VOKE-949914 format. One line per field, with one value per residue (C-alpha): residue number from 1; residue in one letter; x, y, z. Coordinates in pm, whole numbers, plus 50000, padded with zeros to 5 digits. Layout:
<sites>
num <- c(NUM  ...);
residu <- c(a  ...);
X <- c(X  ...);
Y <- c(Y  ...);
Z <- c(Z  ...);
</sites>
This chain:
<sites>
num <- c(1  2  3  4  5  6  7  8  9  10  11  12  13  14  15  16  17  18  19  20  21  22  23  24  25  26  27  28  29  30  31  32  33  34  35  36  37  38  39  40  41  42  43  44  45  46  47  48  49  50  51  52  53  54  55  56  57  58  59  60  61  62  63  64  65  66  67  68  69  70  71  72  73  74);
residu <- c(m  g  t  l  n  v  r  t  d  e  a  m  e  t  a  l  e  k  l  a  g  e  h  g  t  r  s  e  a  v  r  y  a  v  l  r  t  y  k  e  k  l  l  e  q  a  k  a  d  s  e  r  l  e  a  d  p  d  d  k  a  e  m  l  a  i  q  r  f  m  g  v  a  e);
X <- c(72127  71873  71722  71759  71559  71690  71557  71728  71774  71923  72281  72246  72084  72464  72662  72526  72486  72868  72964  72763  72976  73272  73146  72954  72551  72386  72363  72771  72783  72548  72818  73125  72972  72924  73204  73414  73202  73247  73652  73630  73528  73725  74068  73972  73832  74176  74375  74174  74264  74589  74632  74466  74729  75066  74860  74948  75199  75184  74908  75103  74843  74568  74774  74907  74584  74483  74821  74649  74321  74500  74701  75076  75096  75077);
Y <- c(76839  76608  76288  76040  75685  75332  75084  74773  74394  74132  74153  74582  74538  74273  74514  74798  74616  74567  74843  75068  74820  74982  75312  75381  75399  75335  75661  75754  75376  75547  75877  75633  75413  75694  75942  75617  75476  75918  75899  75567  75750  76046  75845  75643  75978  76094  75789  75782  76132  76116  75771  76026  76269  76041  75900  76240  76440  76771  76820  77132  77331  76995  76902  77228  77376  76973  77079  77386  77266  77024  77277  77155  77398  77781);
Z <- c(69339  69143  69185  69012  68972  68836  68828  68943  68874  69083  68915  68981  69339  69374  69315  69502  69808  69698  69665  69895  70169  70012  69968  70147  70085  69778  69657  69728  69556  69243  69272  69268  68942  68696  68788  68777  68364  68248  68395  68191  67910  67931  67895  67593  67403  67501  67414  67037  66991  67054  66809  66599  66627  66630  66291  66131  66370  66090  66284  66553  66633  66736  67012  67118  67155  67321  67513  67630  67681  67986  68135  67983  67748  67764);
</sites>
């Protein structure tokens, strides 16, 4: 496991303090924030992909590939 050093400002310190109160430590707060942000990005991408596929419903091969990747189709 790696280590990350981050410079903080007053706003970051306030956010870290609040999140650490909820998640136990500053490290856990940072892990939570990074993973939550990453999850949000993945969901945004999935939504964009879905909208793109809805615009072109004839692209069934790509839709099936995505479903297989997600484990909802065989």
